C-alpha positions as CSV (number, residue, x, y, z in Angstrom):
1,M,49.3,-13.7,36.6
2,A,50.1,-10.0,36.3
3,I,48.7,-7.1,38.2
4,K,48.4,-3.7,36.5
5,N,51.5,-2.2,38.0
6,E,53.6,-5.4,37.9
7,I,56.3,-5.5,35.3
8,I,56.3,-8.6,33.1
9,T,59.4,-9.6,31.2
10,S,59.7,-12.2,28.5
11,T,62.0,-14.2,30.8
12,D,59.1,-14.2,33.3
13,L,56.8,-15.8,30.7
14,G,56.7,-19.3,29.7
15,D,56.3,-20.4,26.1
16,N,52.7,-21.5,26.8
17,E,51.7,-18.0,28.0
18,I,53.2,-16.2,25.0
19,G,51.4,-18.7,22.7
20,N,48.1,-17.6,24.3
21,I,48.7,-13.9,23.8
22,S,45.5,-13.6,21.9
23,S,43.6,-14.2,25.1
24,W,45.5,-11.5,27.0
25,S,43.9,-8.2,27.9
26,I,45.3,-5.1,26.2
27,P,46.7,-3.6,29.4
28,K,48.6,-6.9,29.9
29,M,50.1,-6.7,26.4
30,I,51.0,-3.0,26.9
31,S,52.7,-3.9,30.1
32,L,54.7,-6.6,28.3
33,V,55.7,-4.2,25.6
34,K,56.8,-1.5,28.2
35,S,58.9,-3.9,30.2
36,T,60.6,-5.7,27.4
37,F,63.3,-4.6,25.0
38,R,63.0,-7.6,22.8
39,S,61.8,-6.5,19.4
40,N,60.3,-9.9,18.6
41,D,58.0,-9.6,21.7
42,F,57.0,-6.1,20.7
43,A,56.4,-7.2,17.1
44,M,54.3,-10.1,18.3
45,V,52.2,-7.8,20.5
46,E,51.9,-5.3,17.7
47,R,50.7,-7.9,15.3
48,E,48.1,-9.1,17.8
49,L,46.9,-5.6,18.5
50,L,46.7,-4.8,14.8
51,A,44.8,-8.1,14.2
52,R,42.4,-7.2,17.0
53,E,42.0,-3.7,15.6
54,Q,41.3,-5.1,12.1
55,K,38.9,-7.7,13.5
56,S,37.1,-4.9,15.5
57,K,36.9,-2.7,12.4
58,L,35.5,-5.6,10.3
59,E,33.0,-6.3,13.0
60,I,32.0,-2.6,13.3
61,E,31.7,-2.4,9.5
62,S,29.6,-5.6,9.5
63,L,27.4,-4.2,12.3
64,K,27.0,-0.9,10.4
65,Q,25.9,-2.8,7.3
66,A,23.5,-4.9,9.3
67,K,22.2,-1.6,10.9
68,D,21.8,0.0,7.5
69,S,20.1,-3.1,6.2
70,F,17.7,-3.1,9.1
71,S,17.1,0.6,8.7
72,Y,16.3,0.1,5.1
73,K,14.0,-2.8,5.8
74,F,12.4,-0.8,8.6
75,E,11.9,2.2,6.4
76,E,10.4,-0.1,3.6
77,E,8.0,-1.7,6.1
78,R,7.1,1.7,7.6
79,L,6.3,3.0,4.1
80,E,4.4,-0.2,3.3
81,K,2.5,0.2,6.5
82,M,1.7,3.8,5.7
83,G,0.4,2.6,2.3
84,F,-1.7,-0.1,4.0
85,A,-2.9,2.5,6.5
86,D,-4.0,4.8,3.5
87,D,-5.6,1.8,1.8
88,L,-7.4,0.9,5.1
89,R,-8.6,4.5,5.5
90,K,-9.9,4.5,1.9
91,C,-11.6,1.1,2.4
92,K,-13.2,2.3,5.6
93,K,-14.5,5.4,3.9
94,E,-15.8,3.4,1.0
95,L,-17.4,1.0,3.5
96,E,-19.1,3.9,5.3
97,D,-20.2,5.3,1.9
98,M,-21.6,2.0,0.9
99,R,-23.4,1.5,4.3
100,G,-25.0,4.9,3.7
101,E,-26.0,3.9,0.2
102,V,-27.4,0.6,1.5
103,S,-29.3,2.4,4.2
104,K,-30.6,4.9,1.6
105,L,-31.6,2.0,-0.7
106,R,-33.4,0.2,2.1
107,E,-35.4,3.4,2.9
108,E,-36.2,3.8,-0.8
109,N,-37.2,0.1,-0.9
110,M,-39.5,0.6,2.1
111,V,-41.1,3.6,0.5
112,L,-41.5,1.8,-2.8
113,R,-43.0,-1.2,-1.0
114,E,-45.5,1.0,0.8
115,R,-46.3,2.7,-2.5
116,G,-46.7,-0.7,-4.1
117,K,-48.9,-1.9,-1.3
118,S,-51.0,1.3,-1.6
119,A,-51.2,0.9,-5.4
120,E,-52.2,-2.8,-5.0
121,E,-54.9,-1.7,-2.5
122,R,-56.1,1.0,-4.9
123,C,-56.1,-1.5,-7.7
124,N,-58.1,-4.0,-5.7
125,R,-60.6,-1.3,-4.7
126,L,-60.8,-0.1,-8.4
127,S,-61.3,-3.7,-9.5
128,E,-64.1,-4.1,-7.0
129,E,-65.7,-0.8,-8.3
130,V,-65.3,-1.9,-11.9
131,R,-66.8,-5.3,-11.0
132,G,-69.7,-3.5,-9.3
133,M,-70.1,-1.2,-12.3
134,Y,-70.0,-4.2,-14.6
135,E,-72.7,-5.8,-12.5
136,K,-74.8,-2.6,-12.6
137,Q,-74.2,-2.3,-16.3
138,H,-75.2,-5.9,-16.8
139,E,-78.3,-5.3,-14.6
140,I,-79.2,-2.2,-16.6
141,I,-78.9,-4.2,-19.8
142,N,-81.1,-6.9,-18.4
143,L,-83.6,-4.3,-17.2
144,R,-83.7,-2.6,-20.6
145,S,-84.1,-5.9,-22.2
146,K,-86.9,-6.7,-19.9
147,N,-88.4,-3.3,-20.4
148,C,-88.3,-3.8,-24.1
149,E,-90.0,-7.1,-23.7
150,L,-92.7,-5.6,-21.5
151,E,-93.2,-2.7,-23.9
152,N,-93.5,-5.2,-26.7
153,E,-96.0,-7.2,-24.7
154,K,-97.9,-4.0,-23.8
155,A,-97.9,-2.9,-27.4
156,K,-99.1,-6.4,-28.5
157,A,-101.7,-6.4,-25.8
158,E,-102.9,-2.9,-26.8
159,S,-103.1,-3.9,-30.4
160,E,-105.1,-7.0,-29.6
161,L,-107.6,-4.9,-27.8
């Protein structure tokens, strides 16, 4: 169609081309405006350029709003992530503390089991000693009883003599 330096006049354009002005490049429109003295062509190009400018401004504003929205959401997620990171650190510290406590309790449990085992062994040993003492006591009682019987028999035998 038109080259950058080529002059385009409204008489050079067909009705179909003017109808498709919205698809023209800005330099082509400027070239048309420069080369024409017809105010209706200038007004048409001016309206199209203003419409494009308005459309671009609306698109820029929409993109700014989208950017702001994404920035806000990003900041929210970043803060939420920081909160989760703090919670995670607290949970990890609590976990380590609890692991330490469990380890300490296991050690105490082992010590108490050993003490319990030692106490049970002492108890069994003392029970055996008590049983032995009971048997000795029972034997002593039997011997005393027998001794009394023998003394009684001796005394009876001496009195009969």
